[in-house]
A tleap script that builds the chain and sets N, CA, C and O, in Angstrom:
source leaprc.protein.ff14SB
mol = sequence {
  NMET MET GLY ILE GLU MET THR THR THR THR
  ILE VAL ILE THR VAL LEU THR ALA LEU LEU
  SER GLY LEU ALA GLY ALA LEU LEU SER THR
  ALA VAL TYR VAL SER ARG GLU LYS ARG THR
  PHE LYS VAL ASN THR LEU LYS LYS PHE ALA
  ALA ASN ARG TYR ALA ILE MET GLY ASP ASP
  PHE THR LYS ALA LEU ASN GLU ILE PHE VAL
  VAL PHE ASN ASP SER GLU GLU VAL MET ASN
  ALA LEU SER ASP PHE HIE ARG ILE VAL THR
  THR ARG GLN GLY ASN THR GLN ALA ASN ASP
  GLY LEU VAL ARG LEU TYR LYS ALA MET CYS
  ASN ASN ALA SER TYR GLU ASN ASN ILE ARG
  LEU ASP CPHE
}
set mol.1.N position { -55.317 40.678 50.327 }
set mol.1.CA position { -56.635 40.181 49.981 }
set mol.1.C position { -56.619 38.669 49.794 }
set mol.1.O position { -57.579 37.987 50.149 }
set mol.2.N position { -55.552 38.156 49.248 }
set mol.2.CA position { -55.435 36.725 49.024 }
set mol.2.C position { -55.467 35.974 50.343 }
set mol.2.O position { -56.071 34.903 50.411 }
set mol.3.N position { -54.846 36.488 51.389 }
set mol.3.CA position { -54.829 35.855 52.702 }
set mol.3.C position { -56.213 35.781 53.314 }
set mol.3.O position { -56.538 34.796 53.977 }
set mol.4.N position { -57.036 36.796 53.109 }
set mol.4.CA position { -58.392 36.811 53.652 }
set mol.4.C position { -59.256 35.758 52.951 }
set mol.4.O position { -60.038 35.074 53.610 }
set mol.5.N position { -59.128 35.617 51.633 }
set mol.5.CA position { -59.886 34.618 50.903 }
set mol.5.C position { -59.508 33.207 51.359 }
set mol.5.O position { -60.379 32.351 51.518 }
set mol.6.N position { -58.239 32.971 51.563 }
set mol.6.CA position { -57.805 31.651 52.037 }
set mol.6.C position { -58.358 31.377 53.429 }
set mol.6.O position { -58.775 30.256 53.722 }
set mol.7.N position { -58.366 32.374 54.271 }
set mol.7.CA position { -58.877 32.188 55.612 }
set mol.7.C position { -60.376 31.907 55.568 }
set mol.7.O position { -60.854 31.009 56.261 }
set mol.8.N position { -61.106 32.643 54.782 }
set mol.8.CA position { -62.536 32.419 54.645 }
set mol.8.C position { -62.807 31.041 54.047 }
set mol.8.O position { -63.673 30.307 54.523 }
set mol.9.N position { -62.073 30.705 53.020 }
set mol.9.CA position { -62.228 29.396 52.388 }
set mol.9.C position { -61.898 28.283 53.370 }
set mol.9.O position { -62.607 27.280 53.446 }
set mol.10.N position { -60.837 28.463 54.107 }
set mol.10.CA position { -60.432 27.464 55.091 }
set mol.10.C position { -61.498 27.292 56.162 }
set mol.10.O position { -61.791 26.169 56.573 }
set mol.11.N position { -62.076 28.392 56.612 }
set mol.11.CA position { -63.123 28.324 57.633 }
set mol.11.C position { -64.351 27.609 57.083 }
set mol.11.O position { -64.933 26.762 57.762 }
set mol.12.N position { -64.749 27.944 55.859 }
set mol.12.CA position { -65.921 27.310 55.248 }
set mol.12.C position { -65.687 25.812 55.087 }
set mol.12.O position { -66.568 25.008 55.392 }
set mol.13.N position { -64.505 25.437 54.611 }
set mol.13.CA position { -64.191 24.021 54.447 }
set mol.13.C position { -64.191 23.312 55.796 }
set mol.13.O position { -64.698 22.195 55.905 }
set mol.14.N position { -63.639 23.935 56.805 }
set mol.14.CA position { -63.603 23.329 58.145 }
set mol.14.C position { -65.014 23.130 58.697 }
set mol.14.O position { -65.330 22.072 59.243 }
set mol.15.N position { -65.846 24.139 58.554 }
set mol.15.CA position { -67.225 24.045 59.051 }
set mol.15.C position { -67.995 22.976 58.288 }
set mol.15.O position { -68.697 22.168 58.897 }
set mol.16.N position { -67.874 22.961 56.972 }
set mol.16.CA position { -68.574 21.960 56.179 }
set mol.16.C position { -68.081 20.553 56.516 }
set mol.16.O position { -68.880 19.622 56.618 }
set mol.17.N position { -66.792 20.399 56.686 }
set mol.17.CA position { -66.239 19.098 57.044 }
set mol.17.C position { -66.770 18.639 58.398 }
set mol.17.O position { -67.127 17.473 58.568 }
set mol.18.N position { -66.822 19.545 59.343 }
set mol.18.CA position { -67.334 19.202 60.674 }
set mol.18.C position { -68.808 18.804 60.602 }
set mol.18.O position { -69.225 17.835 61.237 }
set mol.19.N position { -69.581 19.542 59.841 }
set mol.19.CA position { -71.004 19.230 59.706 }
set mol.19.C position { -71.210 17.888 59.007 }
set mol.19.O position { -72.028 17.080 59.446 }
set mol.20.N position { -70.483 17.650 57.939 }
set mol.20.CA position { -70.628 16.402 57.202 }
set mol.20.C position { -70.167 15.202 58.028 }
set mol.20.O position { -70.791 14.142 57.981 }
set mol.21.N position { -69.084 15.361 58.779 }
set mol.21.CA position { -68.629 14.236 59.603 }
set mol.21.C position { -69.622 13.955 60.724 }
set mol.21.O position { -69.849 12.795 61.069 }
set mol.22.N position { -70.204 14.980 61.286 }
set mol.22.CA position { -71.231 14.788 62.312 }
set mol.22.C position { -72.459 14.115 61.736 }
set mol.22.O position { -73.039 13.229 62.364 }
set mol.23.N position { -72.856 14.529 60.553 }
set mol.23.CA position { -74.008 13.913 59.885 }
set mol.23.C position { -73.722 12.451 59.545 }
set mol.23.O position { -74.574 11.585 59.747 }
set mol.24.N position { -72.531 12.179 59.031 }
set mol.24.CA position { -72.159 10.802 58.706 }
set mol.24.C position { -72.151 9.940 59.967 }
set mol.24.O position { -72.615 8.800 59.937 }
set mol.25.N position { -71.633 10.465 61.060 }
set mol.25.CA position { -71.621 9.730 62.325 }
set mol.25.C position { -73.022 9.446 62.826 }
set mol.25.O position { -73.306 8.350 63.308 }
set mol.26.N position { -73.895 10.429 62.715 }
set mol.26.CA position { -75.279 10.244 63.166 }
set mol.26.C position { -76.002 9.213 62.300 }
set mol.26.O position { -76.747 8.382 62.819 }
set mol.27.N position { -75.790 9.262 60.997 }
set mol.27.CA position { -76.426 8.290 60.100 }
set mol.27.C position { -75.908 6.877 60.358 }
set mol.27.O position { -76.689 5.926 60.386 }
set mol.28.N position { -74.622 6.738 60.542 }
set mol.28.CA position { -74.045 5.424 60.829 }
set mol.28.C position { -74.551 4.885 62.161 }
set mol.28.O position { -74.892 3.708 62.273 }
set mol.29.N position { -74.599 5.743 63.160 }
set mol.29.CA position { -75.097 5.343 64.474 }
set mol.29.C position { -76.555 4.904 64.397 }
set mol.29.O position { -76.940 3.915 65.021 }
set mol.30.N position { -77.350 5.619 63.652 }
set mol.30.CA position { -78.762 5.263 63.477 }
set mol.30.C position { -78.906 3.930 62.753 }
set mol.30.O position { -79.731 3.100 63.133 }
set mol.31.N position { -78.108 3.727 61.717 }
set mol.31.CA position { -78.169 2.464 60.970 }
set mol.31.C position { -77.792 1.283 61.859 }
set mol.31.O position { -78.437 0.236 61.801 }
set mol.32.N position { -76.768 1.437 62.670 }
set mol.32.CA position { -76.353 0.363 63.576 }
set mol.32.C position { -77.439 0.108 64.614 }
set mol.32.O position { -77.740 -1.044 64.925 }
set mol.33.N position { -78.025 1.167 65.149 }
set mol.33.CA position { -79.083 1.035 66.152 }
set mol.33.C position { -80.295 0.298 65.573 }
set mol.33.O position { -80.830 -0.609 66.210 }
set mol.34.N position { -80.722 0.680 64.381 }
set mol.34.CA position { -81.881 0.039 63.754 }
set mol.34.C position { -81.595 -1.439 63.496 }
set mol.34.O position { -82.448 -2.295 63.729 }
set mol.35.N position { -80.395 -1.726 63.015 }
set mol.35.CA position { -80.020 -3.120 62.757 }
set mol.35.C position { -80.032 -3.946 64.040 }
set mol.35.O position { -80.529 -5.072 64.047 }
set mol.36.N position { -79.497 -3.401 65.111 }
set mol.36.CA position { -79.481 -4.121 66.393 }
set mol.36.C position { -80.889 -4.308 66.945 }
set mol.36.O position { -81.205 -5.362 67.497 }
set mol.37.N position { -81.720 -3.310 66.800 }
set mol.37.CA position { -83.096 -3.420 67.284 }
set mol.37.C position { -83.856 -4.495 66.512 }
set mol.37.O position { -84.600 -5.277 67.103 }
set mol.38.N position { -83.669 -4.535 65.187 }
set mol.38.CA position { -84.336 -5.566 64.388 }
set mol.38.C position { -83.886 -6.945 64.836 }
set mol.38.O position { -84.701 -7.859 64.958 }
set mol.39.N position { -82.589 -7.098 65.082 }
set mol.39.CA position { -82.082 -8.397 65.526 }
set mol.39.C position { -82.643 -8.743 66.904 }
set mol.39.O position { -82.992 -9.895 67.159 }
set mol.40.N position { -82.730 -7.759 67.787 }
set mol.40.CA position { -83.289 -7.990 69.122 }
set mol.40.C position { -84.739 -8.457 69.016 }
set mol.40.O position { -85.137 -9.398 69.702 }
set mol.41.N position { -85.527 -7.809 68.164 }
set mol.41.CA position { -86.923 -8.230 67.961 }
set mol.41.C position { -86.978 -9.667 67.453 }
set mol.41.O position { -87.804 -10.463 67.899 }
set mol.42.N position { -86.091 -9.988 66.514 }
set mol.42.CA position { -86.085 -11.330 65.935 }
set mol.42.C position { -85.704 -12.383 66.969 }
set mol.42.O position { -86.329 -13.441 67.037 }
set mol.43.N position { -84.690 -12.101 67.767 }
set mol.43.CA position { -84.273 -13.068 68.795 }
set mol.43.C position { -85.368 -13.228 69.841 }
set mol.43.O position { -85.622 -14.345 70.293 }
set mol.44.N position { -86.020 -12.144 70.236 }
set mol.44.CA position { -87.107 -12.237 71.220 }
set mol.44.C position { -88.282 -13.049 70.670 }
set mol.44.O position { -88.883 -13.838 71.399 }
set mol.45.N position { -88.606 -12.863 69.405 }
set mol.45.CA position { -89.673 -13.653 68.783 }
set mol.45.C position { -89.269 -15.119 68.702 }
set mol.45.O position { -90.083 -16.009 68.944 }
set mol.46.N position { -88.018 -15.363 68.365 }
set mol.46.CA position { -87.497 -16.727 68.315 }
set mol.46.C position { -87.599 -17.398 69.681 }
set mol.46.O position { -87.936 -18.578 69.771 }
set mol.47.N position { -87.312 -16.656 70.735 }
set mol.47.CA position { -87.423 -17.195 72.101 }
set mol.47.C position { -88.870 -17.568 72.431 }
set mol.47.O position { -89.131 -18.629 72.999 }
set mol.48.N position { -89.807 -16.686 72.072 }
set mol.48.CA position { -91.224 -16.971 72.330 }
set mol.48.C position { -91.671 -18.210 71.554 }
set mol.48.O position { -92.398 -19.056 72.075 }
set mol.49.N position { -91.230 -18.300 70.313 }
set mol.49.CA position { -91.571 -19.434 69.467 }
set mol.49.C position { -91.039 -20.731 70.073 }
set mol.49.O position { -91.774 -21.711 70.194 }
set mol.50.N position { -89.770 -20.736 70.450 }
set mol.50.CA position { -89.150 -21.939 71.019 }
set mol.50.C position { -89.749 -22.284 72.384 }
set mol.50.O position { -89.912 -23.460 72.708 }
set mol.51.N position { -90.072 -21.282 73.172 }
set mol.51.CA position { -90.603 -21.520 74.513 }
set mol.51.C position { -91.976 -22.186 74.481 }
set mol.51.O position { -92.355 -22.882 75.423 }
set mol.52.N position { -92.711 -21.975 73.410 }
set mol.52.CA position { -94.074 -22.506 73.334 }
set mol.52.C position { -94.233 -23.610 72.296 }
set mol.52.O position { -95.355 -23.918 71.895 }
set mol.53.N position { -93.140 -24.203 71.861 }
set mol.53.CA position { -93.182 -25.199 70.776 }
set mol.53.C position { -93.918 -26.478 71.152 }
set mol.53.O position { -94.355 -27.220 70.273 }
set mol.54.N position { -94.061 -26.745 72.448 }
set mol.54.CA position { -94.754 -27.965 72.865 }
set mol.54.C position { -96.263 -27.769 72.977 }
set mol.54.O position { -97.012 -28.728 73.164 }
set mol.55.N position { -96.691 -26.539 72.863 }
set mol.55.CA position { -98.127 -26.242 72.968 }
set mol.55.C position { -98.567 -25.493 71.716 }
set mol.55.O position { -98.980 -24.335 71.788 }
set mol.56.N position { -98.474 -26.162 70.567 }
set mol.56.CA position { -98.749 -25.454 69.315 }
set mol.56.C position { -100.220 -25.076 69.134 }
set mol.56.O position { -100.561 -24.293 68.248 }
set mol.57.N position { -101.070 -25.627 69.962 }
set mol.57.CA position { -102.478 -25.242 69.900 }
set mol.57.C position { -102.800 -24.117 70.891 }
set mol.57.O position { -103.939 -23.654 70.959 }
set mol.58.N position { -101.804 -23.683 71.651 }
set mol.58.CA position { -102.035 -22.662 72.675 }
set mol.58.C position { -101.992 -21.243 72.137 }
set mol.58.O position { -101.499 -20.984 71.039 }
set mol.59.N position { -102.519 -20.338 72.937 }
set mol.59.CA position { -102.561 -18.921 72.562 }
set mol.59.C position { -101.166 -18.318 72.429 }
set mol.59.O position { -100.920 -17.520 71.525 }
set mol.60.N position { -100.253 -18.693 73.323 }
set mol.60.CA position { -98.911 -18.108 73.277 }
set mol.60.C position { -98.165 -18.507 72.008 }
set mol.60.O position { -97.445 -17.694 71.427 }
set mol.61.N position { -98.333 -19.746 71.582 }
set mol.61.CA position { -97.698 -20.184 70.340 }
set mol.61.C position { -98.316 -19.454 69.148 }
set mol.61.O position { -97.604 -19.039 68.234 }
set mol.62.N position { -99.614 -19.303 69.159 }
set mol.62.CA position { -100.299 -18.578 68.084 }
set mol.62.C position { -99.820 -17.131 68.025 }
set mol.62.O position { -99.608 -16.587 66.941 }
set mol.63.N position { -99.652 -16.512 69.186 }
set mol.63.CA position { -99.136 -15.134 69.224 }
set mol.63.C position { -97.730 -15.076 68.642 }
set mol.63.O position { -97.399 -14.152 67.899 }
set mol.64.N position { -96.899 -16.069 68.982 }
set mol.64.CA position { -95.535 -16.105 68.449 }
set mol.64.C position { -95.559 -16.251 66.924 }
set mol.64.O position { -94.788 -15.592 66.227 }
set mol.65.N position { -96.437 -17.108 66.406 }
set mol.65.CA position { -96.551 -17.271 64.956 }
set mol.65.C position { -96.990 -15.965 64.291 }
set mol.65.O position { -96.467 -15.593 63.241 }
set mol.66.N position { -97.933 -15.286 64.893 }
set mol.66.CA position { -98.378 -14.005 64.339 }
set mol.66.C position { -97.256 -12.975 64.389 }
set mol.66.O position { -97.121 -12.152 63.483 }
set mol.67.N position { -96.465 -13.022 65.431 }
set mol.67.CA position { -95.344 -12.099 65.560 }
set mol.67.C position { -94.273 -12.392 64.511 }
set mol.67.O position { -93.628 -11.474 64.006 }
set mol.68.N position { -94.086 -13.662 64.187 }
set mol.68.CA position { -93.113 -14.040 63.150 }
set mol.68.C position { -93.464 -13.345 61.845 }
set mol.68.O position { -92.583 -12.844 61.146 }
set mol.69.N position { -94.734 -13.316 61.522 }
set mol.69.CA position { -95.194 -12.684 60.281 }
set mol.69.C position { -94.773 -11.223 60.214 }
set mol.69.O position { -94.416 -10.730 59.144 }
set mol.70.N position { -94.810 -10.534 61.332 }
set mol.70.CA position { -94.462 -9.114 61.364 }
set mol.70.C position { -92.955 -8.907 61.441 }
set mol.70.O position { -92.395 -8.109 60.688 }
set mol.71.N position { -92.302 -9.620 62.344 }
set mol.71.CA position { -90.892 -9.371 62.630 }
set mol.71.C position { -89.965 -9.897 61.522 }
set mol.71.O position { -88.949 -9.271 61.220 }
set mol.72.N position { -90.306 -11.023 60.929 }
set mol.72.CA position { -89.452 -11.640 59.915 }
set mol.72.C position { -89.952 -11.407 58.495 }
set mol.72.O position { -89.581 -12.148 57.585 }
set mol.73.N position { -90.775 -10.406 58.291 }
set mol.73.CA position { -91.365 -10.192 56.964 }
set mol.73.C position { -90.336 -9.835 55.901 }
set mol.73.O position { -90.652 -9.855 54.712 }
set mol.74.N position { -89.121 -9.511 56.300 }
set mol.74.CA position { -88.076 -9.186 55.335 }
set mol.74.C position { -87.285 -10.413 54.890 }
set mol.74.O position { -86.349 -10.292 54.100 }
set mol.75.N position { -87.652 -11.588 55.389 }
set mol.75.CA position { -86.943 -12.817 55.050 }
set mol.75.C position { -87.840 -13.750 54.245 }
set mol.75.O position { -88.829 -14.278 54.754 }
set mol.76.N position { -87.477 -13.940 52.991 }
set mol.76.CA position { -88.256 -14.845 52.141 }
set mol.76.C position { -88.189 -16.277 52.671 }
set mol.76.O position { -89.179 -17.006 52.619 }
set mol.77.N position { -87.022 -16.679 53.181 }
set mol.77.CA position { -86.852 -18.032 53.711 }
set mol.77.C position { -87.804 -18.292 54.883 }
set mol.77.O position { -88.446 -19.341 54.945 }
set mol.78.N position { -87.890 -17.341 55.801 }
set mol.78.CA position { -88.770 -17.504 56.962 }
set mol.78.C position { -90.231 -17.466 56.530 }
set mol.78.O position { -91.039 -18.264 57.006 }
set mol.79.N position { -90.571 -16.556 55.644 }
set mol.79.CA position { -91.962 -16.460 55.198 }
set mol.79.C position { -92.393 -17.736 54.470 }
set mol.79.O position { -93.528 -18.184 54.633 }
set mol.80.N position { -91.507 -18.319 53.677 }
set mol.80.CA position { -91.835 -19.583 53.002 }
set mol.80.C position { -92.005 -20.713 54.013 }
set mol.80.O position { -92.936 -21.511 53.907 }
set mol.81.N position { -91.105 -20.781 54.994 }
set mol.81.CA position { -91.204 -21.827 56.022 }
set mol.81.C position { -92.471 -21.645 56.852 }
set mol.81.O position { -93.120 -22.626 57.214 }
set mol.82.N position { -92.825 -20.408 57.155 }
set mol.82.CA position { -94.053 -20.132 57.910 }
set mol.82.C position { -95.280 -20.528 57.094 }
set mol.82.O position { -96.221 -21.119 57.625 }
set mol.83.N position { -95.266 -20.207 55.827 }
set mol.83.CA position { -96.386 -20.578 54.955 }
set mol.83.C position { -96.521 -22.095 54.850 }
set mol.83.O position { -97.628 -22.631 54.900 }
set mol.84.N position { -95.392 -22.781 54.703 }
set mol.84.CA position { -95.426 -24.247 54.632 }
set mol.84.C position { -95.947 -24.849 55.932 }
set mol.84.O position { -96.761 -25.772 55.916 }
set mol.85.N position { -95.470 -24.320 57.059 }
set mol.85.CA position { -95.923 -24.822 58.353 }
set mol.85.C position { -97.427 -24.599 58.507 }
set mol.85.O position { -98.142 -25.487 58.970 }
set mol.86.N position { -97.899 -23.433 58.126 }
set mol.86.CA position { -99.324 -23.117 58.213 }
set mol.86.C position { -100.142 -24.086 57.361 }
set mol.86.O position { -101.174 -24.596 57.798 }
set mol.87.N position { -99.667 -24.330 56.143 }
set mol.87.CA position { -100.359 -25.261 55.245 }
set mol.87.C position { -100.404 -26.668 55.847 }
set mol.87.O position { -101.440 -27.330 55.797 }
set mol.88.N position { -99.291 -27.123 56.410 }
set mol.88.CA position { -99.230 -28.461 57.011 }
set mol.88.C position { -100.210 -28.576 58.171 }
set mol.88.O position { -100.938 -29.562 58.286 }
set mol.89.N position { -100.219 -27.573 59.017 }
set mol.89.CA position { -101.075 -27.615 60.208 }
set mol.89.C position { -102.548 -27.501 59.834 }
set mol.89.O position { -103.383 -28.222 60.380 }
set mol.90.N position { -102.873 -26.606 58.911 }
set mol.90.CA position { -104.294 -26.408 58.576 }
set mol.90.C position { -104.876 -27.555 57.760 }
set mol.90.O position { -106.085 -27.784 57.784 }
set mol.91.N position { -104.025 -28.273 57.040 }
set mol.91.CA position { -104.529 -29.421 56.276 }
set mol.91.C position { -104.346 -30.727 57.039 }
set mol.91.O position { -104.630 -31.804 56.515 }
set mol.92.N position { -103.873 -30.629 58.275 }
set mol.92.CA position { -103.723 -31.775 59.179 }
set mol.92.C position { -102.982 -32.942 58.515 }
set mol.92.O position { -103.499 -34.053 58.401 }
set mol.93.N position { -101.757 -32.647 58.083 }
set mol.93.CA position { -100.965 -33.645 57.374 }
set mol.93.C position { -100.255 -34.633 58.292 }
set mol.93.O position { -99.634 -35.580 57.811 }
set mol.94.N position { -100.335 -34.434 59.568 }
set mol.94.CA position { -99.743 -35.392 60.489 }
set mol.94.C position { -98.606 -34.802 61.301 }
set mol.94.O position { -98.048 -33.758 60.964 }
set mol.95.N position { -98.277 -35.504 62.387 }
set mol.95.CA position { -97.267 -35.009 63.316 }
set mol.95.C position { -95.871 -34.942 62.710 }
set mol.95.O position { -95.132 -33.990 62.963 }
set mol.96.N position { -95.507 -35.932 61.922 }
set mol.96.CA position { -94.163 -35.940 61.343 }
set mol.96.C position { -93.952 -34.729 60.450 }
set mol.96.O position { -92.926 -34.056 60.549 }
set mol.97.N position { -94.904 -34.448 59.586 }
set mol.97.CA position { -94.799 -33.285 58.709 }
set mol.97.C position { -94.840 -31.990 59.507 }
set mol.97.O position { -94.116 -31.041 59.204 }
set mol.98.N position { -95.696 -31.956 60.537 }
set mol.98.CA position { -95.782 -30.753 61.372 }
set mol.98.C position { -94.463 -30.517 62.094 }
set mol.98.O position { -93.986 -29.385 62.167 }
set mol.99.N position { -93.874 -31.581 62.628 }
set mol.99.CA position { -92.582 -31.435 63.308 }
set mol.99.C position { -91.493 -30.983 62.342 }
set mol.99.O position { -90.685 -30.115 62.672 }
set mol.100.N position { -91.474 -31.573 61.147 }
set mol.100.CA position { -90.491 -31.169 60.144 }
set mol.100.C position { -90.677 -29.700 59.757 }
set mol.100.O position { -89.704 -28.960 59.614 }
set mol.101.N position { -91.916 -29.295 59.590 }
set mol.101.CA position { -92.209 -27.898 59.269 }
set mol.101.C position { -91.813 -26.957 60.386 }
set mol.101.O position { -91.315 -25.858 60.143 }
set mol.102.N position { -92.039 -27.398 61.615 }
set mol.102.CA position { -91.672 -26.598 62.785 }
set mol.102.C position { -90.154 -26.423 62.861 }
set mol.102.O position { -89.666 -25.324 63.125 }
set mol.103.N position { -89.423 -27.490 62.634 }
set mol.103.CA position { -87.955 -27.424 62.670 }
set mol.103.C position { -87.435 -26.563 61.531 }
set mol.103.O position { -86.503 -25.781 61.719 }
set mol.104.N position { -88.029 -26.699 60.349 }
set mol.104.CA position { -87.607 -25.870 59.210 }
set mol.104.C position { -87.835 -24.390 59.505 }
set mol.104.O position { -86.987 -23.552 59.198 }
set mol.105.N position { -88.966 -24.078 60.093 }
set mol.105.CA position { -89.266 -22.690 60.462 }
set mol.105.C position { -88.282 -22.203 61.513 }
set mol.105.O position { -87.775 -21.085 61.416 }
set mol.106.N position { -88.010 -23.017 62.499 }
set mol.106.CA position { -87.073 -22.663 63.561 }
set mol.106.C position { -85.691 -22.373 62.982 }
set mol.106.O position { -85.072 -21.366 63.325 }
set mol.107.N position { -85.210 -23.244 62.112 }
set mol.107.CA position { -83.892 -23.055 61.499 }
set mol.107.C position { -83.851 -21.796 60.642 }
set mol.107.O position { -82.864 -21.061 60.667 }
set mol.108.N position { -84.906 -21.544 59.891 }
set mol.108.CA position { -84.960 -20.341 59.054 }
set mol.108.C position { -84.905 -19.084 59.914 }
set mol.108.O position { -84.229 -18.114 59.574 }
set mol.109.N position { -85.626 -19.115 61.035 }
set mol.109.CA position { -85.615 -17.966 61.940 }
set mol.109.C position { -84.229 -17.774 62.547 }
set mol.109.O position { -83.744 -16.646 62.641 }
set mol.110.N position { -83.588 -18.868 62.960 }
set mol.110.CA position { -82.232 -18.781 63.528 }
set mol.110.C position { -81.257 -18.203 62.509 }
set mol.110.O position { -80.452 -17.332 62.836 }
set mol.111.N position { -81.333 -18.687 61.280 }
set mol.111.CA position { -80.438 -18.182 60.233 }
set mol.111.C position { -80.647 -16.701 59.996 }
set mol.111.O position { -79.684 -15.941 59.893 }
set mol.112.N position { -81.904 -16.287 59.909 }
set mol.112.CA position { -82.194 -14.898 59.627 }
set mol.112.C position { -81.813 -13.979 60.776 }
set mol.112.O position { -81.405 -12.840 60.551 }
set mol.113.N position { -81.940 -14.460 61.993 }
set mol.113.CA position { -81.597 -13.642 63.170 }
set mol.113.C position { -80.117 -13.742 63.517 }
set mol.113.O position { -79.672 -13.174 64.514 }
set mol.114.N position { -79.348 -14.467 62.692 }
set mol.114.CA position { -77.916 -14.693 62.956 }
set mol.114.C position { -77.725 -15.274 64.345 }
set mol.114.O position { -76.868 -14.835 65.112 }
set mol.115.N position { -78.530 -16.254 64.644 }
set mol.115.CA position { -78.522 -16.903 65.954 }
set mol.115.C position { -78.008 -18.318 65.762 }
set mol.115.O position { -78.464 -19.035 64.871 }
set mol.116.N position { -77.066 -18.718 66.593 }
set mol.116.CA position { -76.514 -20.063 66.488 }
set mol.116.C position { -77.641 -21.081 66.619 }
set mol.116.O position { -78.350 -21.096 67.625 }
set mol.117.N position { -77.811 -21.928 65.613 }
set mol.117.CA position { -78.887 -22.910 65.658 }
set mol.117.C position { -78.349 -24.319 65.842 }
set mol.117.O position { -78.919 -25.278 65.322 }
set mol.118.N position { -77.264 -24.445 66.573 }
set mol.118.CA position { -76.723 -25.775 66.854 }
set mol.118.C position { -77.310 -26.325 68.158 }
set mol.118.O position { -76.690 -27.133 68.849 }
set mol.119.N position { -78.498 -25.873 68.463 }
set mol.119.CA position { -79.225 -26.331 69.637 }
set mol.119.C position { -79.903 -27.639 69.284 }
set mol.119.O position { -80.281 -27.853 68.132 }
set mol.120.N position { -80.059 -28.511 70.261 }
set mol.120.CA position { -80.760 -29.769 70.004 }
set mol.120.C position { -82.164 -29.498 69.498 }
set mol.120.O position { -82.894 -28.682 70.061 }
set mol.121.N position { -82.523 -30.173 68.458 }
set mol.121.CA position { -83.813 -29.952 67.835 }
set mol.121.C position { -84.760 -31.115 68.039 }
set mol.121.O position { -85.544 -31.437 67.146 }
set mol.122.N position { -84.703 -31.747 69.193 }
set mol.122.CA position { -85.590 -32.877 69.457 }
set mol.122.C position { -86.910 -32.354 70.014 }
set mol.122.O position { -87.202 -32.457 71.205 }
set mol.123.N position { -87.685 -31.796 69.109 }
set mol.123.CA position { -88.985 -31.208 69.461 }
set mol.123.C position { -89.864 -32.336 69.917 }
set mol.123.O position { -91.020 -32.112 70.273 }
savepdb mol mol.pdb
quit
């Protein structure tokens, strides 16, 4: 009788271990996938932002700014830089301040997206 209990116990432990390891693998895989997708969204938004930086009054730049609000909403640094840039532009504080705000926003986005920001910043 003791041998049967050990066999049953061993089978139950093996099945539970297999199920738990499969579940752990699936959860880890999902977490990595979500993290990569978020980074991909951030880099794509960063590309749109940088591509339209010379036409800040254009529709494409406005779309990129609106996208920043959605994609980078988990970053206080980016949200603060976006808010500052918005304030500078809407109160018409001048080109120097607008350029500084634009660069600050760009750097914040690069930092948050883990994107090398050693690119020339001569906007």
